[in-house]
VOGU-3710 file (C-alpha; in Angstrom, 3 decimals, decimal comma):
1> mvnfsvllri> 17,279/4,018/-30,345  17,091/5,724/-26,940  16,344/9,461/-27,159  18,249/12,030/-25,132  15,546/12,668/-22,512  15,177/8,946/-21,770  18,959/8,546/-21,586  19,170/11,499/-19,200  16,551/9,931/-16,903  18,469/6,653/-16,961
11> lvfvgfllli> 21,704/8,404/-16,039  20,028/10,331/-13,209  18,544/7,120/-11,806  21,845/5,243/-12,096  23,554/8,181/-10,379  21,024/7,949/-7,561  21,739/4,219/-7,182  25,471/4,956/-7,183  25,020/7,447/-4,338  23,214/4,753/-2,328
21> dlyafqsvkt> 26,148/2,429/-3,029  28,671/5,038/-1,924  26,851/5,696/1,322  26,252/2,019/2,100  29,929/1,360/1,400  30,859/3,501/4,404  29,570/0,722/6,636  31,595/-1,924/4,779  34,706/0,253/4,827  34,444/0,910/8,564
31> afkssfvryl> 33,691/-2,699/9,506  36,242/-4,378/7,214  39,832/-3,412/6,534  40,223/-6,190/3,944  40,798/-4,912/0,399  39,214/-8,103/-0,933  35,872/-7,326/0,774  35,903/-3,772/-0,551  36,729/-4,861/-4,099  34,020/-7,544/-3,882
41> ywgislgfll> 31,459/-4,946/-2,803  32,242/-2,650/-5,714  32,556/-5,509/-8,174  29,019/-6,670/-7,406  27,599/-3,138/-7,220  29,124/-1,826/-10,442  28,294/-5,061/-12,222  24,606/-4,614/-11,375  24,637/-0,941/-12,378  26,198/-1,726/-15,764
51> aftygvvtfd> 23,829/-4,642/-16,367  20,858/-2,497/-15,340  21,873/0,325/-17,697  22,409/-2,082/-20,581  19,071/-3,806/-19,894  17,116/-0,541/-19,896  18,822/0,797/-23,051  18,241/-2,444/-24,986  14,809/-3,267/-23,535  12,375/-4,611/-26,117
61> rgarqsaflm> 8,713/-4,777/-25,108  8,083/-7,201/-27,935  10,573/-9,752/-26,604  9,574/-12,694/-24,441  10,474/-12,479/-20,772  13,611/-14,500/-20,180  14,558/-16,465/-17,089  17,780/-14,425/-17,020  15,844/-11,164/-16,673  13,673/-12,577/-13,900
71> yfigawilff> 16,646/-13,822/-11,899  18,590/-10,629/-12,538  15,714/-8,697/-10,948  15,760/-11,120/-8,033  19,509/-10,801/-7,538  19,364/-7,004/-7,769  16,650/-6,829/-5,087  18,610/-9,332/-2,983  21,573/-6,938/-2,792  19,771/-3,588/-3,017
81> vpklilllsm> 17,372/-3,884/-0,058  20,177/-4,605/2,487  21,975/-1,511/1,191  18,977/0,576/2,203  19,391/-0,768/5,749  23,072/0,201/5,660  22,211/3,636/4,299  19,666/4,262/7,069  22,137/3,142/9,738  24,978/5,254/8,353
91> fsedllrflv> 22,755/8,295/7,916  21,524/8,007/11,517  25,091/7,793/12,796  26,232/10,700/10,615  23,360/12,819/11,903  24,460/12,045/15,449  28,111/12,801/14,575  27,030/16,136/13,108  25,025/17,051/16,213  27,968/16,092/18,454
101> gvggkisgsa> 30,257/18,238/16,290  27,896/21,200/16,450  27,519/20,745/20,194  31,288/20,706/20,580  31,657/23,952/18,652  28,900/25,653/20,623  30,307/24,523/23,973  33,867/25,366/22,941  35,093/21,838/23,677  38,520/21,153/22,321
111> qeqflpdrrk> 38,506/18,556/19,576  40,815/17,778/16,690  38,083/17,427/14,092  34,537/18,653/13,671  33,023/15,198/13,067  33,938/12,266/15,333  35,095/9,102/13,569  32,540/6,493/12,598  32,297/3,728/15,139  33,110/0,209/14,006
121> fvsqtalvla> 30,434/-1,203/16,323  27,699/0,764/14,550  28,863/-0,429/11,129  29,023/-4,027/12,294  25,534/-3,755/13,786  24,251/-2,271/10,527  25,707/-5,202/8,577  23,995/-7,674/10,931  20,671/-5,856/10,468  21,183/-5,808/6,682
131> aipfvgilhg> 21,732/-9,573/6,741  18,136/-10,096/7,944  16,397/-8,928/4,713  19,196/-10,560/2,689  18,412/-13,958/4,211  14,665/-13,329/3,955  14,835/-12,415/0,270  17,144/-15,345/-0,455  14,629/-17,687/1,196  11,818/-16,024/-0,770
141> iwkgrynyrv> 13,594/-16,783/-4,050  14,731/-20,268/-3,078  11,585/-21,520/-1,303  8,946/-18,835/-0,819  7,590/-18,559/-4,357  6,248/-22,119/-4,233  5,352/-22,133/-0,531  1,637/-22,637/-1,157  -0,729/-21,880/1,713  -4,391/-22,850/1,982
151> vkktltfanl> -6,420/-20,047/3,577  -9,901/-21,036/4,765  -12,720/-18,647/5,631  -16,370/-19,148/6,527  -18,779/-16,397/5,452  -22,382/-16,077/6,624  -25,172/-14,515/4,560  -28,822/-14,052/5,464  -29,989/-14,258/1,839  -28,023/-17,379/0,885
161> pkafdgftit> -30,424/-20,038/-0,471  -30,793/-22,929/1,962  -29,548/-25,434/-0,616  -26,212/-23,585/-0,712  -25,627/-23,701/3,047  -22,128/-25,242/3,247  -21,297/-24,472/-0,409  -17,508/-24,307/-0,912  -15,411/-22,291/-3,319  -11,726/-22,676/-4,094
171> qisdvhsgsf> -10,342/-19,444/-5,483  -7,013/-19,133/-7,251  -5,666/-16,049/-8,963  -2,654/-14,617/-10,774  -1,100/-17,818/-12,090  1,428/-15,926/-14,273  2,491/-19,109/-16,029  5,244/-17,309/-17,935  7,255/-17,220/-14,699  7,025/-20,928/-13,840
181> dnaekirygi> 10,218/-22,971/-13,812  9,500/-25,973/-11,572  7,013/-28,561/-12,862  7,118/-30,628/-9,682  6,141/-27,672/-7,497  3,323/-26,696/-9,860  1,943/-30,238/-9,807  2,043/-30,100/-6,001  0,039/-26,849/-6,088  -2,574/-28,398/-8,388
191> dlinaqksdv> -2,861/-31,453/-6,136  -3,305/-29,153/-3,141  -6,174/-27,348/-4,911  -7,896/-30,643/-5,743  -7,410/-31,867/-2,174  -9,792/-29,129/-0,972  -12,670/-30,898/-2,801  -14,629/-27,680/-3,231  -17,900/-27,462/-5,140  -16,487/-24,956/-7,651
201> ilftgdlvnn> -13,090/-23,570/-8,627  -12,989/-19,885/-9,503  -9,944/-18,323/-11,188  -9,765/-14,534/-10,980  -7,393/-13,580/-13,778  -3,816/-13,233/-15,039  -3,250/-16,691/-16,454  -0,136/-15,436/-18,277  2,411/-12,630/-18,006  1,904/-11,319/-21,523
211> raeemepwvd> 1,457/-14,051/-24,159  -0,968/-16,950/-24,474  1,858/-19,304/-25,461  3,294/-19,050/-21,926  0,474/-21,273/-20,673  0,803/-23,990/-23,289  3,515/-26,050/-21,472  1,248/-26,154/-18,400  -2,101/-27,032/-19,998  -1,917/-30,744/-19,204
221> tfkqleapmg> -1,073/-29,965/-15,572  -3,865/-27,437/-15,013  -6,379/-29,636/-16,823  -6,197/-31,895/-13,776  -8,154/-29,375/-11,676  -11,500/-30,853/-10,654  -14,720/-29,447/-9,169  -18,149/-31,137/-9,340  -20,075/-27,929/-10,132  -17,551/-26,542/-12,584
231> kfsilgnhdy> -14,510/-24,350/-13,108  -14,943/-20,704/-14,059  -12,503/-17,930/-14,957  -12,082/-14,283/-15,895  -9,312/-12,198/-17,471  -6,769/-10,037/-15,654  -4,817/-7,026/-16,865  -1,850/-9,140/-18,016  -4,026/-11,419/-20,143  -4,725/-8,780/-22,789
241> gdyvdwpsaq> -1,133/-8,518/-24,034  -1,123/-4,770/-23,409  2,502/-4,818/-22,195  3,914/-6,182/-25,454  4,767/-4,267/-28,640  2,976/-6,524/-31,126  3,984/-6,359/-34,802  0,356/-5,670/-35,715  -3,134/-5,333/-34,284  -3,958/-8,685/-35,844
251> akadnmerly> -1,090/-10,365/-33,980  -2,486/-9,066/-30,696  -6,000/-10,216/-31,618  -4,670/-13,667/-32,558  -2,974/-13,880/-29,153  -6,301/-13,191/-27,436  -8,063/-15,884/-29,458  -5,304/-18,287/-28,519  -5,820/-17,453/-24,841  -9,588/-17,979/-25,082
261> siheqlgfrl> -8,891/-21,395/-26,570  -6,523/-22,274/-23,718  -9,193/-21,470/-21,121  -11,457/-23,878/-22,973  -8,739/-26,553/-23,082  -8,308/-26,196/-19,322  -12,007/-26,850/-18,834  -12,703/-23,314/-17,560  -15,831/-21,431/-18,526  -14,477/-17,963/-19,256
271> lrnqslplkr> -16,907/-15,221/-18,228  -16,490/-11,994/-20,176  -18,972/-9,537/-18,720  -21,419/-12,390/-18,278  -23,400/-14,178/-15,599  -24,771/-17,678/-15,178  -26,738/-19,554/-12,539  -25,287/-22,213/-10,260  -28,110/-24,612/-9,408  -28,442/-26,930/-6,459
281> egekidlvgv> -31,511/-28,828/-5,194  -33,900/-26,592/-7,091  -32,345/-23,321/-5,904  -29,721/-21,095/-7,493  -27,146/-18,402/-6,944  -25,749/-16,145/-9,673  -22,085/-16,193/-10,667  -20,934/-13,001/-12,406  -17,632/-12,487/-14,198  -16,330/-9,185/-15,571
291> enwgvgfhqh> -13,301/-8,432/-17,682  -10,542/-6,415/-16,071  -11,617/-3,143/-14,469  -9,094/-1,288/-12,347  -8,083/2,217/-11,380  -5,136/3,168/-13,597  -5,709/0,281/-16,046  -7,762/-0,291/-19,176  -11,324/-0,800/-18,010  -12,690/-3,598/-20,144
301> gdldkatenl> -15,135/-4,687/-17,444  -18,816/-3,834/-17,749  -20,722/-4,709/-14,590  -24,007/-3,339/-15,939  -23,797/-5,634/-18,957  -22,746/-8,617/-16,840  -25,756/-8,211/-14,525  -28,344/-6,928/-16,997  -30,530/-10,056/-16,744  -30,287/-10,326/-12,939
311> vpdtfkilms> -32,541/-8,969/-10,202  -31,288/-7,369/-6,965  -32,639/-9,902/-4,473  -30,746/-12,996/-5,695  -27,474/-14,056/-4,074  -24,529/-13,073/-6,302  -20,825/-13,841/-6,448  -18,708/-11,576/-8,631  -15,295/-12,377/-10,055  -13,416/-9,125/-10,758
321> hdpshfdqev> -9,638/-9,206/-11,049  -8,723/-5,812/-9,591  -9,891/-5,074/-6,001  -10,138/-1,338/-6,704  -13,309/-2,192/-8,658  -15,053/-3,049/-5,375  -14,885/0,440/-3,859  -15,367/2,265/-7,147  -18,422/0,424/-8,480  -19,298/-2,917/-6,961
331> kthpkdidlt> -20,292/-2,257/-3,370  -22,891/0,374/-4,334  -24,129/-1,299/-7,517  -27,946/-1,505/-7,654  -27,893/-5,241/-8,417  -26,480/-5,964/-4,918  -23,330/-8,066/-5,242  -22,975/-10,089/-2,032  -19,427/-11,432/-2,474  -16,618/-10,205/-4,737
341> lsghthgmqf> -13,482/-12,243/-5,433  -10,345/-10,471/-6,672  -6,579/-10,876/-6,930  -4,130/-8,674/-8,841  -2,015/-7,258/-6,002  0,043/-10,405/-5,153  0,470/-8,671/-1,786  3,425/-7,212/-3,721  5,075/-10,611/-2,972  6,664/-8,869/-0,009
351> gieipgfikw> 5,365/-8,051/3,441  4,766/-9,176/7,003  1,727/-11,114/8,138  1,316/-12,350/11,704  -2,364/-13,249/12,288  -3,919/-11,111/14,982  -0,839/-8,896/15,246  0,359/-7,327/12,000  -0,546/-7,316/8,321  1,600/-5,028/6,185
361> spvkyrypkw> 2,930/-4,739/2,665  4,061/-1,685/0,669  1,230/-2,439/-1,766  -1,287/-1,168/0,824  -0,354/2,397/-0,139  -1,646/1,708/-3,669  -4,455/-0,704/-2,817  -6,127/-0,195/0,597  -7,789/-3,591/0,132  -4,827/-5,723/-0,862
371> aglyesvgky> -5,095/-9,194/0,715  -7,659/-11,216/2,606  -11,237/-10,466/3,619  -12,907/-7,042/3,714  -16,459/-5,937/4,458  -18,174/-2,689/3,521  -21,859/-1,682/3,519  -22,801/-5,298/4,098  -20,856/-6,544/1,063  -17,770/-8,780/1,195
381> lyvnrgfgfl> -14,554/-8,661/-0,827  -11,879/-11,335/-0,726  -8,477/-10,543/-2,288  -6,395/-13,622/-3,083  -2,613/-13,203/-2,718  -1,933/-15,024/-5,989  -0,809/-18,493/-7,015  2,236/-17,444/-9,055  4,766/-14,631/-9,154  5,792/-11,884/-11,558
391> afpgrvgiwp> 9,088/-10,052/-12,225  10,629/-10,741/-8,806  11,109/-14,548/-8,710  10,194/-14,929/-5,081  7,827/-14,231/-2,217  8,882/-12,830/1,137  6,306/-13,070/3,904  3,371/-13,070/1,449  2,993/-16,671/0,359  1,212/-18,038/-2,727
401> eitvlelrkg> -2,390/-18,670/-1,787  -5,167/-21,166/-2,385  -8,358/-19,744/-0,890  -11,230/-21,926/0,336  -14,458/-20,104/1,192  -17,394/-21,859/2,827  -20,752/-20,103/2,540  -23,215/-20,498/5,391  -26,792/-19,307/5,762  -27,143/-17,135/8,837
//
């Protein structure tokens, strides 16, 4: 049962969306005289508003995420973002029309009406501009979400043991198996990971969207991952089942035990605020894994506990799901973490990246360190863009990533 205050907020938000529709429609109305086009516009728009209202009113946090919901979100974004382009174009023209009208009144120029008519050319141009994100988002849904990219980086460290000069790591993150719907593409991604032939595979959290059972259809596929020195994993914020209304505390605990078991079935050593040595030719480096720790999220991670048996002068790699942990605790921690591997942001699955020219996503306003390599006070952080996708069934400009890091002694 939705209470009055929640219903009021829903109505206000739907009203806001309706105003955007009304304003964007001015471009359609000016550019097209066809009644069919106008009816089509409002048919799609009102259909989404009604479906959105119904979905919010009937939303059940205990229910499993359906493919319908995921694709509804995708379709809504597909049509909503171009409307923002239309709104901006129409608002800019209306501002100009208003200034022209005011100028006419001040100068005493004779004119039949205060505001000049909207120009068809401007509306047509706005529709062309709106088609650009429409095509981009459509491509992101159709192709982008499985458009795996291998990103390779070489990092140099003075304190890296000589035996680990040339040591390679493949990092994957944010699998979100509950969103998968194409077994062939997933198998291709797994083959691409194995093709890197790295010494270790490190997974930095969010194996599922909410429930352990989401991973079960994909266990046999992910079991094929191979690395001679082992496969290691940590938990992300979605792995704890915190976004589900469980029937009981025991049901939630059982889900966690099920997830632990799945990590074991996959051949991953799950590190829960723990560390272990990686040994090579009589030398070692320390691998540390913490549970999720993030600003604005439950902070299960305990870096002090994970490093309690370590000394500062050994080379350390930390797996920590949320990159906000790096600035808040990691980079100034007394145990000296040399390299931190994170994920979590997905690059918001939307942005623009042109190497050497531009790197932008709206997620940067929430996470200053949101994708790629960062350095601070002599410590490195790498943020993986994610292997899977969540909610929006696509990726636009921010492709699913397989990271390969080579460590060199410098």
